[in-house]
Backbone atoms as SQL, in Angstrom:
CREATE TABLE atoms (id INTEGER PRIMARY KEY, chain TEXT, resi INTEGER, resn TEXT, atom TEXT, x REAL, y REAL, z REAL);
INSERT INTO atoms VALUES
  (1, 'A', 1, 'MET', 'N', -24.797, -52.196, 9.755),
  (2, 'A', 1, 'MET', 'CA', -25.568, -53.130, 10.236),
  (3, 'A', 1, 'MET', 'C', -27.133, -52.952, 9.576),
  (4, 'A', 2, 'PRO', 'N', -27.880, -51.641, 8.923),
  (5, 'A', 2, 'PRO', 'CA', -28.925, -51.695, 8.291),
  (6, 'A', 2, 'PRO', 'C', -28.799, -52.383, 7.039),
  (7, 'A', 3, 'TYR', 'N', -27.655, -52.427, 6.540),
  (8, 'A', 3, 'TYR', 'CA', -27.434, -52.701, 5.027),
  (9, 'A', 3, 'TYR', 'C', -27.638, -54.382, 5.195),
  (10, 'A', 4, 'PHE', 'N', -27.034, -55.023, 6.376),
  (11, 'A', 4, 'PHE', 'CA', -27.107, -56.476, 6.360),
  (12, 'A', 4, 'PHE', 'C', -28.616, -56.755, 6.694),
  (13, 'A', 5, 'ILE', 'N', -29.161, -56.307, 7.483),
  (14, 'A', 5, 'ILE', 'CA', -30.558, -56.443, 8.009),
  (15, 'A', 5, 'ILE', 'C', -31.532, -56.378, 6.793),
  (16, 'A', 6, 'ALA', 'N', -31.213, -55.885, 5.978),
  (17, 'A', 6, 'ALA', 'CA', -32.302, -55.363, 4.308),
  (18, 'A', 6, 'ALA', 'C', -32.068, -56.157, 3.568),
  (19, 'A', 7, 'PHE', 'N', -30.569, -56.663, 3.277),
  (20, 'A', 7, 'PHE', 'CA', -29.967, -57.284, 2.010),
  (21, 'A', 7, 'PHE', 'C', -29.454, -58.641, 2.021),
  (22, 'A', 8, 'GLN', 'N', -29.221, -58.887, 3.604),
  (23, 'A', 8, 'GLN', 'CA', -28.695, -60.233, 3.443),
  (24, 'A', 8, 'GLN', 'C', -29.596, -61.489, 2.957),
  (25, 'A', 9, 'GLY', 'N', -28.903, -62.923, 2.960),
  (26, 'A', 9, 'GLY', 'CA', -29.834, -63.798, 2.513),
  (27, 'A', 9, 'GLY', 'C', -30.985, -64.087, 3.686),
  (28, 'A', 10, 'GLU', 'N', -31.740, -64.803, 3.556),
  (29, 'A', 10, 'GLU', 'CA', -32.701, -65.324, 4.466),
  (30, 'A', 10, 'GLU', 'C', -32.375, -66.444, 5.285),
  (31, 'A', 11, 'ASN', 'N', -31.070, -67.009, 5.355),
  (32, 'A', 11, 'ASN', 'CA', -30.565, -67.736, 6.260),
  (33, 'A', 11, 'ASN', 'C', -29.959, -67.005, 7.308),
  (34, 'A', 12, 'GLU', 'N', -30.714, -67.190, 8.345),
  (35, 'A', 12, 'GLU', 'CA', -30.515, -66.522, 9.896),
  (36, 'A', 12, 'GLU', 'C', -29.268, -66.753, 10.394),
  (37, 'A', 13, 'GLY', 'N', -28.554, -67.739, 9.936),
  (38, 'A', 13, 'GLY', 'CA', -27.290, -68.416, 10.549),
  (39, 'A', 13, 'GLY', 'C', -26.289, -67.530, 10.072),
  (40, 'A', 14, 'GLU', 'N', -26.348, -67.465, 8.504),
  (41, 'A', 14, 'GLU', 'CA', -25.529, -66.443, 8.032),
  (42, 'A', 14, 'GLU', 'C', -25.581, -64.814, 8.366),
  (43, 'A', 15, 'TYR', 'N', -26.827, -64.341, 8.789),
  (44, 'A', 15, 'TYR', 'CA', -26.499, -63.164, 9.185),
  (45, 'A', 15, 'TYR', 'C', -25.768, -62.750, 10.514),
  (46, 'A', 16, 'TRP', 'N', -26.397, -63.776, 11.470),
  (47, 'A', 16, 'TRP', 'CA', -25.771, -63.556, 12.568),
  (48, 'A', 16, 'TRP', 'C', -24.131, -63.866, 12.406),
  (49, 'A', 17, 'LYS', 'N', -23.609, -64.995, 11.645),
  (50, 'A', 17, 'LYS', 'CA', -21.996, -64.936, 11.323),
  (51, 'A', 17, 'LYS', 'C', -21.439, -63.614, 10.898),
  (52, 'A', 18, 'THR', 'N', -22.326, -63.199, 10.201),
  (53, 'A', 18, 'THR', 'CA', -21.966, -61.731, 9.523),
  (54, 'A', 18, 'THR', 'C', -21.669, -60.465, 10.368),
  (55, 'A', 19, 'VAL', 'N', -22.835, -60.547, 11.477),
  (56, 'A', 19, 'VAL', 'CA', -22.915, -59.610, 12.489),
  (57, 'A', 19, 'VAL', 'C', -21.735, -59.604, 13.394),
  (58, 'A', 20, 'ILE', 'N', -21.392, -60.926, 13.760),
  (59, 'A', 20, 'ILE', 'CA', -20.159, -61.117, 14.576),
  (60, 'A', 20, 'ILE', 'C', -19.041, -60.791, 13.905),
  (61, 'A', 21, 'ASP', 'N', -18.808, -60.918, 12.479),
  (62, 'A', 21, 'ASP', 'CA', -17.698, -60.911, 12.060),
  (63, 'A', 21, 'ASP', 'C', -17.433, -58.832, 12.190),
  (64, 'A', 22, 'MET', 'N', -18.750, -58.412, 11.603),
  (65, 'A', 22, 'MET', 'CA', -18.779, -57.024, 11.976),
  (66, 'A', 22, 'MET', 'C', -18.053, -56.411, 12.982),
  (67, 'A', 23, 'ILE', 'N', -18.711, -56.930, 14.236),
  (68, 'A', 23, 'ILE', 'CA', -18.616, -56.725, 15.637),
  (69, 'A', 23, 'ILE', 'C', -17.327, -57.113, 15.879),
  (70, 'A', 24, 'SER', 'N', -16.484, -58.230, 15.207),
  (71, 'A', 24, 'SER', 'CA', -15.516, -58.318, 15.580),
  (72, 'A', 24, 'SER', 'C', -13.837, -57.313, 14.887),
  (73, 'A', 25, 'ASP', 'N', -14.579, -56.976, 13.294),
  (74, 'A', 25, 'ASP', 'CA', -13.643, -56.230, 12.890),
  (75, 'A', 25, 'ASP', 'C', -13.898, -54.697, 13.682),
  (76, 'A', 26, 'PHE', 'N', -14.836, -54.226, 14.247),
  (77, 'A', 26, 'PHE', 'CA', -14.963, -52.928, 15.086),
  (78, 'A', 26, 'PHE', 'C', -14.148, -53.079, 16.179),
  (79, 'A', 27, 'VAL', 'N', -14.157, -54.191, 17.058),
  (80, 'A', 27, 'VAL', 'CA', -13.526, -54.515, 18.112),
  (81, 'A', 27, 'VAL', 'C', -12.035, -54.273, 17.877),
  (82, 'A', 28, 'SER', 'N', -11.651, -54.889, 16.643),
  (83, 'A', 28, 'SER', 'CA', -10.067, -54.962, 16.419),
  (84, 'A', 28, 'SER', 'C', -9.801, -53.504, 15.801),
  (85, 'A', 29, 'THR', 'N', -10.584, -52.590, 15.286),
  (86, 'A', 29, 'THR', 'CA', -9.975, -51.465, 14.692),
  (87, 'A', 29, 'THR', 'C', -10.234, -50.477, 15.912),
  (88, 'A', 30, 'TYR', 'N', -11.158, -50.489, 17.023),
  (89, 'A', 30, 'TYR', 'CA', -11.196, -49.778, 18.037),
  (90, 'A', 30, 'TYR', 'C', -9.876, -49.958, 18.753),
  (91, 'A', 31, 'ILE', 'N', -9.241, -51.441, 19.157),
  (92, 'A', 31, 'ILE', 'CA', -8.288, -51.661, 19.898),
  (93, 'A', 31, 'ILE', 'C', -6.706, -50.801, 19.103),
  (94, 'A', 32, 'ILE', 'N', -6.691, -51.061, 17.957),
  (95, 'A', 32, 'ILE', 'CA', -5.733, -50.434, 17.158),
  (96, 'A', 32, 'ILE', 'C', -5.807, -48.734, 17.352),
  (97, 'A', 33, 'ILE', 'N', -6.880, -48.260, 17.294),
  (98, 'A', 33, 'ILE', 'CA', -7.220, -46.870, 17.344),
  (99, 'A', 33, 'ILE', 'C', -6.620, -46.380, 19.201),
  (100, 'A', 34, 'ILE', 'N', -6.752, -47.202, 20.278),
  (101, 'A', 34, 'ILE', 'CA', -6.473, -47.229, 21.529),
  (102, 'A', 34, 'ILE', 'C', -5.034, -47.023, 21.586),
  (103, 'A', 35, 'PHE', 'N', -4.326, -47.946, 20.519),
  (104, 'A', 35, 'PHE', 'CA', -2.932, -48.328, 20.557),
  (105, 'A', 35, 'PHE', 'C', -2.474, -47.046, 19.920),
  (106, 'A', 36, 'VAL', 'N', -3.020, -46.484, 19.050),
  (107, 'A', 36, 'VAL', 'CA', -2.204, -45.045, 18.587),
  (108, 'A', 36, 'VAL', 'C', -2.337, -44.136, 19.172),
  (109, 'A', 37, 'PHE', 'N', -3.326, -44.015, 19.832),
  (110, 'A', 37, 'PHE', 'CA', -3.452, -42.889, 20.782),
  (111, 'A', 37, 'PHE', 'C', -2.385, -42.948, 22.007),
  (112, 'A', 38, 'LEU', 'N', -2.355, -43.899, 22.542),
  (113, 'A', 38, 'LEU', 'CA', -1.176, -44.317, 23.571),
  (114, 'A', 38, 'LEU', 'C', 0.130, -44.171, 23.206),
  (115, 'A', 39, 'PHE', 'N', 0.310, -44.524, 21.812),
  (116, 'A', 39, 'PHE', 'CA', 1.488, -44.368, 21.359),
  (117, 'A', 39, 'PHE', 'C', 1.903, -42.767, 20.934),
  (118, 'A', 40, 'ASP', 'N', 1.080, -42.081, 20.407),
  (119, 'A', 40, 'ASP', 'CA', 1.048, -40.887, 20.394),
  (120, 'A', 40, 'ASP', 'C', 1.358, -39.892, 21.883),
  (121, 'A', 41, 'VAL', 'N', 0.900, -40.470, 22.922),
  (122, 'A', 41, 'VAL', 'CA', 0.998, -39.821, 24.437),
  (123, 'A', 41, 'VAL', 'C', 2.761, -40.284, 24.558),
  (124, 'A', 42, 'LEU', 'N', 3.061, -41.427, 24.163),
  (125, 'A', 42, 'LEU', 'CA', 4.418, -41.797, 24.492),
  (126, 'A', 42, 'LEU', 'C', 5.460, -41.148, 23.421),
  (127, 'A', 43, 'VAL', 'N', 5.369, -40.747, 22.521),
  (128, 'A', 43, 'VAL', 'CA', 5.911, -39.868, 21.425),
  (129, 'A', 43, 'VAL', 'C', 6.090, -38.647, 21.859),
  (130, 'A', 44, 'THR', 'N', 4.771, -38.130, 22.159),
  (131, 'A', 44, 'THR', 'CA', 4.869, -36.691, 22.814),
  (132, 'A', 44, 'THR', 'C', 5.805, -36.302, 24.179),
  (133, 'A', 45, 'CYS', 'N', 5.798, -37.546, 25.036),
  (134, 'A', 45, 'CYS', 'CA', 6.557, -37.367, 26.063),
  (135, 'A', 45, 'CYS', 'C', 8.162, -37.122, 25.728),
  (136, 'A', 46, 'PHE', 'N', 8.281, -37.160, 24.464),
  (137, 'A', 46, 'PHE', 'CA', 9.750, -37.485, 24.256),
  (138, 'A', 46, 'PHE', 'C', 10.324, -36.675, 22.938),
  (139, 'A', 47, 'SER', 'N', 9.329, -35.748, 22.425),
  (140, 'A', 47, 'SER', 'CA', 9.534, -34.987, 21.289),
  (141, 'A', 47, 'SER', 'C', 10.036, -33.802, 21.749),
  (142, 'A', 48, 'ALA', 'N', 10.893, -33.133, 21.042),
  (143, 'A', 48, 'ALA', 'CA', 11.435, -31.763, 21.829),
  (144, 'A', 48, 'ALA', 'C', 10.517, -30.712, 21.371),
  (145, 'A', 49, 'TYR', 'N', 10.813, -29.579, 21.637),
  (146, 'A', 49, 'TYR', 'CA', 9.694, -28.754, 21.654),
  (147, 'A', 49, 'TYR', 'C', 10.440, -27.272, 21.590),
  (148, 'A', 50, 'TYR', 'N', 10.227, -26.167, 21.091),
  (149, 'A', 50, 'TYR', 'CA', 10.647, -24.903, 20.994),
  (150, 'A', 50, 'TYR', 'C', 10.090, -23.781, 21.855),
  (151, 'A', 51, 'ASP', 'N', 11.380, -23.205, 22.864),
  (152, 'A', 51, 'ASP', 'CA', 10.457, -22.415, 24.063),
  (153, 'A', 51, 'ASP', 'C', 10.566, -21.043, 23.660),
  (154, 'A', 52, 'ASP', 'N', 9.574, -20.417, 23.143),
  (155, 'A', 52, 'ASP', 'CA', 9.914, -19.145, 22.554),
  (156, 'A', 52, 'ASP', 'C', 10.162, -18.084, 23.329),
  (157, 'A', 53, 'LYS', 'N', 9.952, -18.230, 24.648),
  (158, 'A', 53, 'LYS', 'CA', 10.309, -17.428, 25.735),
  (159, 'A', 53, 'LYS', 'C', 12.018, -17.313, 26.026),
  (160, 'A', 54, 'GLN', 'N', 12.612, -18.702, 25.618),
  (161, 'A', 54, 'GLN', 'CA', 14.044, -18.540, 25.729),
  (162, 'A', 54, 'GLN', 'C', 14.818, -18.601, 24.468),
  (163, 'A', 55, 'GLY', 'N', 13.866, -18.909, 23.350),
  (164, 'A', 55, 'GLY', 'CA', 14.480, -18.983, 21.952),
  (165, 'A', 55, 'GLY', 'C', 15.185, -19.927, 21.515),
  (166, 'A', 56, 'ILE', 'N', 14.866, -21.310, 22.244),
  (167, 'A', 56, 'ILE', 'CA', 15.865, -22.493, 22.202),
  (168, 'A', 56, 'ILE', 'C', 14.911, -23.709, 21.976),
  (169, 'A', 57, 'LEU', 'N', 15.426, -24.661, 21.602),
  (170, 'A', 57, 'LEU', 'CA', 14.866, -25.814, 21.243),
  (171, 'A', 57, 'LEU', 'C', 15.150, -26.701, 22.722),
  (172, 'A', 58, 'ILE', 'N', 14.306, -27.143, 23.580),
  (173, 'A', 58, 'ILE', 'CA', 14.079, -27.957, 24.600),
  (174, 'A', 58, 'ILE', 'C', 14.250, -29.221, 24.350),
  (175, 'A', 59, 'THR', 'N', 15.365, -30.055, 24.594),
  (176, 'A', 59, 'THR', 'CA', 16.017, -31.169, 24.321),
  (177, 'A', 59, 'THR', 'C', 15.867, -32.453, 25.560),
  (178, 'A', 60, 'ASP', 'N', 16.001, -31.587, 26.680),
  (179, 'A', 60, 'ASP', 'CA', 15.869, -32.434, 27.864),
  (180, 'A', 60, 'ASP', 'C', 14.737, -33.497, 28.057),
  (181, 'A', 61, 'ASN', 'N', 14.786, -34.387, 28.690),
  (182, 'A', 61, 'ASN', 'CA', 13.571, -35.243, 28.433),
  (183, 'A', 61, 'ASN', 'C', 12.571, -34.877, 29.646),
  (184, 'A', 62, 'LYS', 'N', 13.468, -34.135, 30.740),
  (185, 'A', 62, 'LYS', 'CA', 12.274, -34.018, 31.907),
  (186, 'A', 62, 'LYS', 'C', 11.437, -32.652, 31.546),
  (187, 'A', 63, 'ASP', 'N', 12.494, -31.733, 31.050),
  (188, 'A', 63, 'ASP', 'CA', 11.655, -30.787, 31.041),
  (189, 'A', 63, 'ASP', 'C', 10.833, -30.920, 29.719),
  (190, 'A', 64, 'ILE', 'N', 11.139, -31.542, 28.820),
  (191, 'A', 64, 'ILE', 'CA', 9.900, -32.430, 27.687),
  (192, 'A', 64, 'ILE', 'C', 8.500, -32.712, 28.290),
  (193, 'A', 65, 'PHE', 'N', 8.855, -33.846, 29.555),
  (194, 'A', 65, 'PHE', 'CA', 7.707, -34.180, 29.833),
  (195, 'A', 65, 'PHE', 'C', 7.047, -33.454, 31.207),
  (196, 'A', 66, 'MET', 'N', 7.916, -32.487, 31.759),
  (197, 'A', 66, 'MET', 'CA', 7.096, -31.450, 32.394),
  (198, 'A', 66, 'MET', 'C', 6.192, -30.659, 31.669),
  (199, 'A', 67, 'GLN', 'N', 6.441, -29.849, 30.525),
  (200, 'A', 67, 'GLN', 'CA', 6.008, -29.128, 29.735),
  (201, 'A', 67, 'GLN', 'C', 4.521, -30.052, 29.439),
  (202, 'A', 68, 'TYR', 'N', 4.847, -31.264, 28.866),
  (203, 'A', 68, 'TYR', 'CA', 3.638, -31.582, 28.426),
  (204, 'A', 68, 'TYR', 'C', 2.691, -32.181, 29.599),
  (205, 'A', 69, 'PHE', 'N', 3.088, -32.503, 30.707),
  (206, 'A', 69, 'PHE', 'CA', 2.237, -32.885, 31.850),
  (207, 'A', 69, 'PHE', 'C', 1.601, -31.510, 32.239),
  (208, 'A', 70, 'GLN', 'N', 2.278, -30.066, 32.397),
  (209, 'A', 70, 'GLN', 'CA', 1.429, -29.432, 32.761),
  (210, 'A', 70, 'GLN', 'C', 0.283, -28.321, 31.728),
  (211, 'A', 71, 'GLY', 'N', 0.414, -29.111, 30.329),
  (212, 'A', 71, 'GLY', 'CA', -0.528, -28.942, 29.214),
  (213, 'A', 71, 'GLY', 'C', -1.098, -29.978, 29.000),
  (214, 'A', 72, 'TRP', 'N', -0.930, -30.804, 27.712),
  (215, 'A', 72, 'TRP', 'CA', -1.928, -31.648, 27.033),
  (216, 'A', 72, 'TRP', 'C', -2.100, -33.015, 27.677),
  (217, 'A', 73, 'PHE', 'N', -1.196, -33.489, 28.559),
  (218, 'A', 73, 'PHE', 'CA', -1.101, -34.869, 29.046),
  (219, 'A', 73, 'PHE', 'C', -2.248, -35.697, 29.618),
  (220, 'A', 74, 'VAL', 'N', -2.803, -34.556, 30.722),
  (221, 'A', 74, 'VAL', 'CA', -4.115, -34.993, 31.306),
  (222, 'A', 74, 'VAL', 'C', -5.279, -35.436, 30.263),
  (223, 'A', 75, 'ILE', 'N', -5.239, -34.117, 29.574),
  (224, 'A', 75, 'ILE', 'CA', -6.668, -34.722, 28.391),
  (225, 'A', 75, 'ILE', 'C', -6.155, -35.644, 27.620),
  (226, 'A', 76, 'ASP', 'N', -5.023, -35.697, 26.949),
  (227, 'A', 76, 'ASP', 'CA', -4.740, -36.961, 26.045),
  (228, 'A', 76, 'ASP', 'C', -4.925, -38.231, 26.936),
  (229, 'A', 77, 'MET', 'N', -4.286, -38.520, 28.090),
  (230, 'A', 77, 'MET', 'CA', -4.507, -39.486, 28.881),
  (231, 'A', 77, 'MET', 'C', -5.858, -40.348, 29.000),
  (232, 'A', 78, 'ILE', 'N', -6.943, -38.750, 29.141),
  (233, 'A', 78, 'ILE', 'CA', -8.491, -39.209, 29.431),
  (234, 'A', 78, 'ILE', 'C', -9.033, -40.157, 28.172),
  (235, 'A', 79, 'THR', 'N', -8.454, -39.173, 27.054),
  (236, 'A', 79, 'THR', 'CA', -8.983, -39.718, 25.950),
  (237, 'A', 79, 'THR', 'C', -8.504, -41.210, 25.364),
  (238, 'A', 80, 'SER', 'N', -7.124, -41.343, 25.795),
  (239, 'A', 80, 'SER', 'CA', -6.729, -42.407, 25.586),
  (240, 'A', 80, 'SER', 'C', -7.449, -43.692, 26.251),
  (241, 'A', 81, 'ILE', 'N', -7.907, -43.548, 27.489),
  (242, 'A', 81, 'ILE', 'CA', -8.308, -44.725, 28.174),
  (243, 'A', 81, 'ILE', 'C', -9.472, -45.759, 27.686),
  (244, 'A', 82, 'PRO', 'N', -9.356, -46.752, 27.154),
  (245, 'A', 82, 'PRO', 'CA', -10.376, -47.538, 26.695),
  (246, 'A', 82, 'PRO', 'C', -11.812, -48.103, 27.415),
  (247, 'A', 83, 'ILE', 'N', -12.508, -47.152, 27.895),
  (248, 'A', 83, 'ILE', 'CA', -13.616, -47.225, 28.713),
  (249, 'A', 83, 'ILE', 'C', -14.540, -48.254, 28.247),
  (250, 'A', 84, 'THR', 'N', -14.825, -48.348, 26.781),
  (251, 'A', 84, 'THR', 'CA', -15.574, -49.514, 26.428),
  (252, 'A', 84, 'THR', 'C', -14.910, -50.914, 26.880),
  (253, 'A', 85, 'LEU', 'N', -13.556, -50.943, 26.850),
  (254, 'A', 85, 'LEU', 'CA', -13.195, -52.413, 27.237),
  (255, 'A', 85, 'LEU', 'C', -12.913, -52.632, 28.931),
  (256, 'A', 86, 'ILE', 'N', -12.924, -51.648, 29.380),
  (257, 'A', 86, 'ILE', 'CA', -12.927, -51.310, 31.125),
  (258, 'A', 86, 'ILE', 'C', -14.506, -52.211, 31.345),
  (259, 'A', 87, 'GLU', 'N', -15.368, -51.687, 30.757),
  (260, 'A', 87, 'GLU', 'CA', -17.081, -52.018, 30.876),
  (261, 'A', 87, 'GLU', 'C', -16.730, -53.382, 31.243);
């Protein structure tokens, strides 16, 4: 934003068009990032993990989800909520 304020042409219409384009790009990037975080939650719900206590690879979806839910699920979901879009 400071670059456009300092170096853009004198035509105010061009300036605001550029600012709107920047905001549009930011919102598009923000939405993509939110979907990447949500996709990460989905993938983690179905990713097998290694149980150190039993010494085996856990591949049962119910066990995987319960392990994830008891650990990082709540934190991942909170960070994935698009608060600025909800406002």
